[in-house]
N, C-alpha and C positions, 0 to 999 in steps of 0.2 A: 352851779352844780345842777344837773338835770333831775335829781330826785331829792326831795325834802322828806326827812323821816321824823314823824311825830309819834312819841310813845305815850300812851295813856294807861298807866299802870292800874288805875282804878277800874278800867274796863278790860284789862288784860289784852290790850289792843295796840298794834303798831300800824300806823298809816304811812304808806309810801305815796307821796304826791309827786307825780312825774310832770315836769314842766319843760317842754321842748323836746329836743332829740335825746334819745336814750339808747345808745348802741347795745347790742347783745352782750358783749363782754362786760360792759358796765352793769347791765342787769344781773349777770351771773355774779359779779363781784359784790353787788348789793345783797344778793341772796346769801353768799358765803359769810359776809359780815353779820347778817341777821342771825343765821343759824350758829355761828361761832360765838356770838355775843349773848346778851340777855334777851332772848326771844320771848314773844308772847304767844298765847294760844290762838288769838284772833288777829287777823291781818286784813287790811283794806288797801288795795291798790287803786289809786285814783289816776286813771289814764286819760281823763277827759281832754287834757291839753298836750298829750303826747304827739310829737311830730317826728318826721323822719322816716327812715326805712323800717318796715315791719320785719319781724323775725321770720325765718323760713320754717318749713315743717320739720326739718332736721334739727334746727335750733330749738324749736318748741318741744320736740321729743327729748332733747338733752336737758332742757329746763325741768320738764316733768320728771325725768329720771332722777334729777337732783332732789326734787321735792320728795319723791318716793323713798330715796335712800335716807332721807332725814325725817321720815314720817313719824318715827317713834317719839321724837322730841315734842311734836305738836299733836299727837294722837288725840282725837276728840275735838280738836280746834276747828275753826272756820276760816276760810279765805274767801273774801269778796273782791271782785274786780268791778270797777265802774268805768264804762267806756262811753264814748260820744257817738261813734259812727258804726255803720253796719259791718265794715271790714274788721274793725277791732272786736266787735261783738262776736263775729264768726270765729276769729282766731281764738278768743277766750273760751268760747264754747267747745272748740276743737281740743284745746288744752284740758278743759274740764272732762271731756270724754276720754281722753288718753289717761288722765289721772284716775278716773273711775275704773277703767279696766285694768289699771296697773296696781290696784290695791292701795291707793293713797288713802290713809286713814283719817283724813280731815275732810270736812264738808267743803265744797267749792261751788260758788255761784257767781253769775255775771248779772250786773244791773246797769241801768241807764242813769240812775240818780244816786247820789251819796246818801240821801235820806232813806231810800229803800234798802240800800246796802247796810246802813247802820241799824235800821230796824231789824233786819234779818240777823245781823251779828249779835244784837242784844237779845234776840229771841222774843221780841215784842209780840204780844198776842195778835193773832190774825195775820201775821206775816209768814210768808213761805218763800222758799227759794224757787227760781224758775224750774220747770220740769227737766228731768234728766233726759238726755238724748236716747236713753235705753228704756224709757218707760212707755 
């Protein structure tokens, strides 16, 4: 399975750990299962070992639209993405920008390490998310 799901109820957190190829339709199915099941307010996508074809800008827009359509369920929650390379960082930031202008009511940030992402999700003192593209 390309994605391992770990739920930490005590942190109100779901971790999606992607290992290997993870096709777009599988990504969308994972999102549907999350939002139709017992979702958490905080989410961490660990994409450091993601391989294979990256999603297109049209697919990215479709994914963000899905997030926005379900934003009421997680309003006030946080989504962190952890990526390994510049291409994935750029794609994640583009998704963040689309979500921001689309009135997505969760905070969204991209990180290079799981430690930084977890600190941000936990609201640890002195941590902040990377700057918005619109600041």
